[in-house]
C-alpha beads as a LAMMPS data file, in Angstrom:
LAMMPS data file: protein, C-alpha beads

270 atoms
269 bonds

1 atom types
1 bond types

-500.0 500.0 xlo xhi
-500.0 500.0 ylo yhi
-500.0 500.0 zlo zhi

Masses

1 110.0

Atoms # bond

1 1 1 -394.846 397.182 -361.600
2 1 1 -392.671 400.292 -361.359
3 1 1 -394.228 402.148 -358.363
4 1 1 -392.614 405.470 -359.313
5 1 1 -394.275 405.688 -362.734
6 1 1 -397.414 407.818 -362.528
7 1 1 -400.822 406.338 -363.410
8 1 1 -399.868 402.659 -363.136
9 1 1 -402.052 400.353 -361.201
10 1 1 -401.224 398.035 -358.306
11 1 1 -402.341 394.571 -359.501
12 1 1 -399.440 392.161 -358.507
13 1 1 -396.639 391.740 -355.860
14 1 1 -393.621 393.949 -356.270
15 1 1 -390.168 392.076 -356.519
16 1 1 -386.974 393.221 -354.752
17 1 1 -388.511 395.739 -352.471
18 1 1 -387.353 396.138 -348.974
19 1 1 -389.646 394.417 -346.344
20 1 1 -391.481 397.097 -344.361
21 1 1 -390.280 395.954 -341.085
22 1 1 -386.463 395.828 -342.050
23 1 1 -384.515 398.535 -339.943
24 1 1 -383.206 401.355 -341.910
25 1 1 -379.743 402.754 -342.047
26 1 1 -378.479 405.096 -339.450
27 1 1 -378.798 408.016 -341.919
28 1 1 -382.343 407.047 -342.806
29 1 1 -383.311 406.906 -339.096
30 1 1 -381.698 410.471 -338.369
31 1 1 -383.418 411.795 -341.359
32 1 1 -386.907 410.455 -340.329
33 1 1 -386.247 411.967 -336.751
34 1 1 -385.646 415.468 -338.445
35 1 1 -388.376 415.332 -340.976
36 1 1 -391.330 413.137 -339.604
37 1 1 -393.643 411.851 -342.200
38 1 1 -397.502 411.497 -341.832
39 1 1 -398.296 407.929 -340.762
40 1 1 -400.561 405.882 -342.999
41 1 1 -402.265 402.586 -342.076
42 1 1 -403.001 400.030 -344.871
43 1 1 -405.568 397.534 -343.792
44 1 1 -405.748 394.801 -346.307
45 1 1 -405.740 391.030 -346.066
46 1 1 -403.724 390.596 -349.466
47 1 1 -399.914 390.797 -348.551
48 1 1 -399.045 391.804 -352.251
49 1 1 -401.317 394.927 -351.870
50 1 1 -399.852 395.797 -348.438
51 1 1 -396.340 395.424 -350.126
52 1 1 -397.072 397.351 -353.185
53 1 1 -398.663 400.299 -351.125
54 1 1 -395.858 400.330 -348.683
55 1 1 -393.426 400.624 -351.522
56 1 1 -395.521 403.153 -353.638
57 1 1 -396.155 405.447 -350.673
58 1 1 -393.025 404.921 -348.586
59 1 1 -391.136 408.105 -349.917
60 1 1 -393.794 410.398 -348.703
61 1 1 -395.503 408.371 -345.671
62 1 1 -394.574 406.222 -342.863
63 1 1 -396.548 403.193 -343.863
64 1 1 -397.878 400.696 -341.487
65 1 1 -399.713 397.499 -342.491
66 1 1 -402.274 395.278 -340.923
67 1 1 -404.251 392.326 -342.115
68 1 1 -407.120 392.188 -339.653
69 1 1 -409.053 394.352 -337.528
70 1 1 -407.365 393.564 -334.468
71 1 1 -403.896 394.217 -336.014
72 1 1 -405.185 397.498 -337.147
73 1 1 -406.385 398.462 -333.667
74 1 1 -402.998 397.662 -332.156
75 1 1 -401.454 400.040 -334.828
76 1 1 -403.864 402.896 -333.932
77 1 1 -402.936 402.398 -330.315
78 1 1 -399.264 402.770 -330.861
79 1 1 -399.238 405.547 -333.538
80 1 1 -400.871 408.793 -334.485
81 1 1 -402.180 407.790 -337.879
82 1 1 -403.060 410.500 -340.439
83 1 1 -405.036 408.231 -342.842
84 1 1 -406.379 404.725 -342.742
85 1 1 -406.628 402.925 -346.003
86 1 1 -409.122 400.241 -345.663
87 1 1 -410.052 397.255 -347.837
88 1 1 -413.764 396.355 -348.079
89 1 1 -413.083 392.548 -347.645
90 1 1 -410.490 391.324 -345.130
91 1 1 -410.798 387.543 -345.344
92 1 1 -413.696 386.710 -342.914
93 1 1 -414.219 390.256 -341.818
94 1 1 -415.963 393.082 -343.579
95 1 1 -413.841 396.248 -343.679
96 1 1 -416.790 398.406 -343.341
97 1 1 -417.773 396.824 -340.180
98 1 1 -414.558 397.845 -338.651
99 1 1 -415.014 401.525 -339.167
100 1 1 -416.796 402.130 -335.640
101 1 1 -413.813 400.488 -333.968
102 1 1 -411.387 402.395 -335.882
103 1 1 -413.311 405.747 -334.976
104 1 1 -413.241 404.927 -331.310
105 1 1 -409.428 404.892 -331.387
106 1 1 -408.377 407.580 -333.983
107 1 1 -409.995 410.569 -335.611
108 1 1 -407.965 409.652 -338.868
109 1 1 -409.996 409.810 -342.019
110 1 1 -410.694 406.581 -343.843
111 1 1 -409.968 405.948 -347.462
112 1 1 -411.873 402.846 -348.630
113 1 1 -410.504 400.564 -351.302
114 1 1 -412.669 397.844 -352.912
115 1 1 -412.599 395.276 -355.886
116 1 1 -416.261 394.981 -355.569
117 1 1 -417.431 398.233 -357.305
118 1 1 -421.151 397.999 -356.721
119 1 1 -423.437 400.774 -355.815
120 1 1 -424.493 399.145 -352.757
121 1 1 -420.767 399.120 -351.420
122 1 1 -420.252 402.751 -352.301
123 1 1 -423.444 403.647 -350.563
124 1 1 -422.602 401.810 -347.507
125 1 1 -419.163 403.461 -347.404
126 1 1 -421.004 406.821 -347.571
127 1 1 -423.377 405.668 -344.670
128 1 1 -420.433 404.863 -342.436
129 1 1 -418.905 408.302 -343.330
130 1 1 -415.927 407.012 -345.125
131 1 1 -413.979 410.082 -346.305
132 1 1 -412.897 408.808 -349.650
133 1 1 -413.750 405.743 -351.903
134 1 1 -411.603 404.222 -354.521
135 1 1 -411.856 400.987 -356.791
136 1 1 -409.227 398.378 -357.201
137 1 1 -406.993 398.066 -359.067
138 1 1 -405.631 401.300 -357.525
139 1 1 -404.545 404.135 -359.725
140 1 1 -401.488 405.656 -357.938
141 1 1 -402.093 409.091 -359.261
142 1 1 -405.668 409.008 -357.681
143 1 1 -404.628 407.444 -354.517
144 1 1 -401.758 410.008 -353.886
145 1 1 -404.184 412.787 -354.617
146 1 1 -406.679 411.431 -352.131
147 1 1 -404.078 411.134 -349.521
148 1 1 -402.737 414.629 -350.056
149 1 1 -406.404 415.936 -349.684
150 1 1 -407.068 413.808 -346.464
151 1 1 -403.734 414.639 -344.741
152 1 1 -404.171 418.243 -345.611
153 1 1 -407.701 418.422 -343.714
154 1 1 -406.935 416.166 -340.996
155 1 1 -407.098 417.960 -337.625
156 1 1 -403.808 417.773 -335.670
157 1 1 -404.138 416.412 -332.028
158 1 1 -404.777 419.614 -329.892
159 1 1 -405.749 417.805 -326.779
160 1 1 -402.695 417.970 -324.286
161 1 1 -403.254 414.365 -323.169
162 1 1 -403.548 413.097 -326.663
163 1 1 -400.249 415.018 -327.503
164 1 1 -398.608 413.391 -324.557
165 1 1 -399.761 409.910 -325.626
166 1 1 -398.498 410.604 -329.131
167 1 1 -395.134 411.613 -327.813
168 1 1 -394.742 408.327 -326.157
169 1 1 -396.067 406.068 -328.968
170 1 1 -393.998 407.982 -331.625
171 1 1 -390.772 407.843 -329.908
172 1 1 -390.784 405.278 -326.963
173 1 1 -387.051 405.202 -326.772
174 1 1 -386.819 408.852 -325.685
175 1 1 -386.099 409.278 -321.858
176 1 1 -389.661 410.497 -321.246
177 1 1 -390.863 411.482 -317.741
178 1 1 -394.208 412.713 -316.606
179 1 1 -392.434 416.034 -315.940
180 1 1 -390.960 416.273 -319.341
181 1 1 -394.135 415.323 -321.031
182 1 1 -396.035 417.902 -319.019
183 1 1 -393.603 420.525 -319.839
184 1 1 -393.955 419.687 -323.637
185 1 1 -397.776 419.636 -323.797
186 1 1 -398.285 422.735 -321.356
187 1 1 -399.758 421.210 -318.194
188 1 1 -398.561 420.831 -314.698
189 1 1 -397.009 417.275 -314.027
190 1 1 -399.871 416.664 -311.367
191 1 1 -402.736 417.809 -313.831
192 1 1 -401.250 415.571 -316.664
193 1 1 -400.981 412.639 -314.472
194 1 1 -404.574 412.986 -313.204
195 1 1 -405.964 413.613 -316.770
196 1 1 -404.023 410.930 -318.396
197 1 1 -405.248 408.298 -315.825
198 1 1 -408.826 409.530 -316.332
199 1 1 -408.482 409.064 -320.131
200 1 1 -406.387 405.831 -320.298
201 1 1 -406.815 404.262 -316.798
202 1 1 -403.060 404.249 -316.260
203 1 1 -400.232 406.772 -315.541
204 1 1 -398.011 408.025 -318.264
205 1 1 -395.202 406.050 -316.824
206 1 1 -397.168 402.837 -316.963
207 1 1 -398.353 403.658 -320.534
208 1 1 -394.709 404.366 -321.594
209 1 1 -393.569 400.916 -320.209
210 1 1 -396.413 399.063 -322.047
211 1 1 -395.557 400.772 -325.335
212 1 1 -391.948 400.140 -324.938
213 1 1 -392.640 396.331 -324.469
214 1 1 -395.121 396.183 -327.237
215 1 1 -392.610 397.798 -329.445
216 1 1 -389.877 395.430 -328.426
217 1 1 -391.991 392.545 -329.105
218 1 1 -392.871 393.938 -332.584
219 1 1 -388.992 394.353 -333.231
220 1 1 -388.323 390.773 -332.103
221 1 1 -390.854 389.356 -334.491
222 1 1 -390.231 391.529 -337.543
223 1 1 -386.298 392.292 -337.494
224 1 1 -383.066 390.706 -336.937
225 1 1 -381.859 393.365 -334.435
226 1 1 -379.770 392.094 -331.618
227 1 1 -381.152 392.146 -328.050
228 1 1 -378.989 395.134 -327.020
229 1 1 -379.970 396.990 -330.003
230 1 1 -383.668 396.543 -329.410
231 1 1 -383.208 397.423 -325.804
232 1 1 -381.560 400.870 -326.662
233 1 1 -384.051 401.504 -329.298
234 1 1 -387.264 401.215 -327.011
235 1 1 -385.548 403.160 -324.082
236 1 1 -383.626 400.571 -321.974
237 1 1 -380.119 401.410 -320.970
238 1 1 -378.838 397.761 -320.909
239 1 1 -379.912 394.345 -322.454
240 1 1 -379.863 392.877 -319.057
241 1 1 -382.399 395.249 -317.676
242 1 1 -384.504 394.889 -320.776
243 1 1 -384.356 391.110 -320.529
244 1 1 -385.571 391.131 -316.876
245 1 1 -388.621 393.577 -317.617
246 1 1 -389.534 391.650 -320.904
247 1 1 -389.541 388.172 -319.132
248 1 1 -391.525 389.437 -316.259
249 1 1 -394.237 390.813 -318.692
250 1 1 -394.088 388.102 -321.445
251 1 1 -393.116 385.040 -319.373
252 1 1 -390.051 384.318 -321.527
253 1 1 -386.705 386.004 -322.424
254 1 1 -386.457 388.014 -325.649
255 1 1 -384.560 385.489 -327.406
256 1 1 -387.058 382.740 -326.549
257 1 1 -389.956 384.962 -327.523
258 1 1 -388.310 385.409 -331.003
259 1 1 -387.646 381.680 -331.509
260 1 1 -391.296 380.888 -330.768
261 1 1 -392.837 383.400 -332.999
262 1 1 -391.795 383.350 -336.518
263 1 1 -391.591 386.838 -338.366
264 1 1 -395.020 387.644 -340.216
265 1 1 -395.207 387.850 -343.983
266 1 1 -395.633 391.825 -343.715
267 1 1 -394.079 393.629 -340.959
268 1 1 -394.810 397.178 -340.016
269 1 1 -392.588 399.795 -341.067
270 1 1 -390.098 401.024 -338.350

Bonds

1 1 1 2
2 1 2 3
3 1 3 4
4 1 4 5
5 1 5 6
6 1 6 7
7 1 7 8
8 1 8 9
9 1 9 10
10 1 10 11
11 1 11 12
12 1 12 13
13 1 13 14
14 1 14 15
15 1 15 16
16 1 16 17
17 1 17 18
18 1 18 19
19 1 19 20
20 1 20 21
21 1 21 22
22 1 22 23
23 1 23 24
24 1 24 25
25 1 25 26
26 1 26 27
27 1 27 28
28 1 28 29
29 1 29 30
30 1 30 31
31 1 31 32
32 1 32 33
33 1 33 34
34 1 34 35
35 1 35 36
36 1 36 37
37 1 37 38
38 1 38 39
39 1 39 40
40 1 40 41
41 1 41 42
42 1 42 43
43 1 43 44
44 1 44 45
45 1 45 46
46 1 46 47
47 1 47 48
48 1 48 49
49 1 49 50
50 1 50 51
51 1 51 52
52 1 52 53
53 1 53 54
54 1 54 55
55 1 55 56
56 1 56 57
57 1 57 58
58 1 58 59
59 1 59 60
60 1 60 61
61 1 61 62
62 1 62 63
63 1 63 64
64 1 64 65
65 1 65 66
66 1 66 67
67 1 67 68
68 1 68 69
69 1 69 70
70 1 70 71
71 1 71 72
72 1 72 73
73 1 73 74
74 1 74 75
75 1 75 76
76 1 76 77
77 1 77 78
78 1 78 79
79 1 79 80
80 1 80 81
81 1 81 82
82 1 82 83
83 1 83 84
84 1 84 85
85 1 85 86
86 1 86 87
87 1 87 88
88 1 88 89
89 1 89 90
90 1 90 91
91 1 91 92
92 1 92 93
93 1 93 94
94 1 94 95
95 1 95 96
96 1 96 97
97 1 97 98
98 1 98 99
99 1 99 100
100 1 100 101
101 1 101 102
102 1 102 103
103 1 103 104
104 1 104 105
105 1 105 106
106 1 106 107
107 1 107 108
108 1 108 109
109 1 109 110
110 1 110 111
111 1 111 112
112 1 112 113
113 1 113 114
114 1 114 115
115 1 115 116
116 1 116 117
117 1 117 118
118 1 118 119
119 1 119 120
120 1 120 121
121 1 121 122
122 1 122 123
123 1 123 124
124 1 124 125
125 1 125 126
126 1 126 127
127 1 127 128
128 1 128 129
129 1 129 130
130 1 130 131
131 1 131 132
132 1 132 133
133 1 133 134
134 1 134 135
135 1 135 136
136 1 136 137
137 1 137 138
138 1 138 139
139 1 139 140
140 1 140 141
141 1 141 142
142 1 142 143
143 1 143 144
144 1 144 145
145 1 145 146
146 1 146 147
147 1 147 148
148 1 148 149
149 1 149 150
150 1 150 151
151 1 151 152
152 1 152 153
153 1 153 154
154 1 154 155
155 1 155 156
156 1 156 157
157 1 157 158
158 1 158 159
159 1 159 160
160 1 160 161
161 1 161 162
162 1 162 163
163 1 163 164
164 1 164 165
165 1 165 166
166 1 166 167
167 1 167 168
168 1 168 169
169 1 169 170
170 1 170 171
171 1 171 172
172 1 172 173
173 1 173 174
174 1 174 175
175 1 175 176
176 1 176 177
177 1 177 178
178 1 178 179
179 1 179 180
180 1 180 181
181 1 181 182
182 1 182 183
183 1 183 184
184 1 184 185
185 1 185 186
186 1 186 187
187 1 187 188
188 1 188 189
189 1 189 190
190 1 190 191
191 1 191 192
192 1 192 193
193 1 193 194
194 1 194 195
195 1 195 196
196 1 196 197
197 1 197 198
198 1 198 199
199 1 199 200
200 1 200 201
201 1 201 202
202 1 202 203
203 1 203 204
204 1 204 205
205 1 205 206
206 1 206 207
207 1 207 208
208 1 208 209
209 1 209 210
210 1 210 211
211 1 211 212
212 1 212 213
213 1 213 214
214 1 214 215
215 1 215 216
216 1 216 217
217 1 217 218
218 1 218 219
219 1 219 220
220 1 220 221
221 1 221 222
222 1 222 223
223 1 223 224
224 1 224 225
225 1 225 226
226 1 226 227
227 1 227 228
228 1 228 229
229 1 229 230
230 1 230 231
231 1 231 232
232 1 232 233
233 1 233 234
234 1 234 235
235 1 235 236
236 1 236 237
237 1 237 238
238 1 238 239
239 1 239 240
240 1 240 241
241 1 241 242
242 1 242 243
243 1 243 244
244 1 244 245
245 1 245 246
246 1 246 247
247 1 247 248
248 1 248 249
249 1 249 250
250 1 250 251
251 1 251 252
252 1 252 253
253 1 253 254
254 1 254 255
255 1 255 256
256 1 256 257
257 1 257 258
258 1 258 259
259 1 259 260
260 1 260 261
261 1 261 262
262 1 262 263
263 1 263 264
264 1 264 265
265 1 265 266
266 1 266 267
267 1 267 268
268 1 268 269
269 1 269 270
């Protein structure tokens, strides 16, 4: 399938596309920082669908992929997702059963995909207040139009605490401090620390440390970046410092962690 050709449907794996988790070039990374794209989460247990959607939408969106509800919730914790694309059947899980979990973590609208085009499924999608409903095989024109509508109507994060959390999760490698975050969201340092703890039961500093380690673990699983590169990318000034902190948290060095956990079939986009 040629994903750039309008009106084609996603029915089979794409060949020769870059894996979603492979690091981009320096120019690509700089361009992404200057012109951030809306983040879209694809929740589908079929790796060919995840790959195809990632390739078809990657020019306009930062596409993340998840095969299960737990994986999807992990992405929602780390990223400010604009739209969730959700398959109705996820192996042993029912996608519509996950809507409530997703709603508790993100206000993102949910676009439901299903290969089972029964009226009952459509009715249930409406009951759980899914924002859109499309049948498989997916028509790219319809999908892109739906995403355009949903991202246009999605409400930006206006709560200062949520904005501070988004700043951390979107760019964990930056030299964030509670003071710098407070200045960016318009609160005093003391007020942000108190409200952040009330919301997430941890300080901004602790939350940043956890996000950095989660991101590092993700990079170790899904890329071939060196330890020093990963350390710098997630905000540690040296590989030695990163290795000490990582071992204290995960019980093994970054190299041992990578050796014990083979890379998944479809990695999240960086």
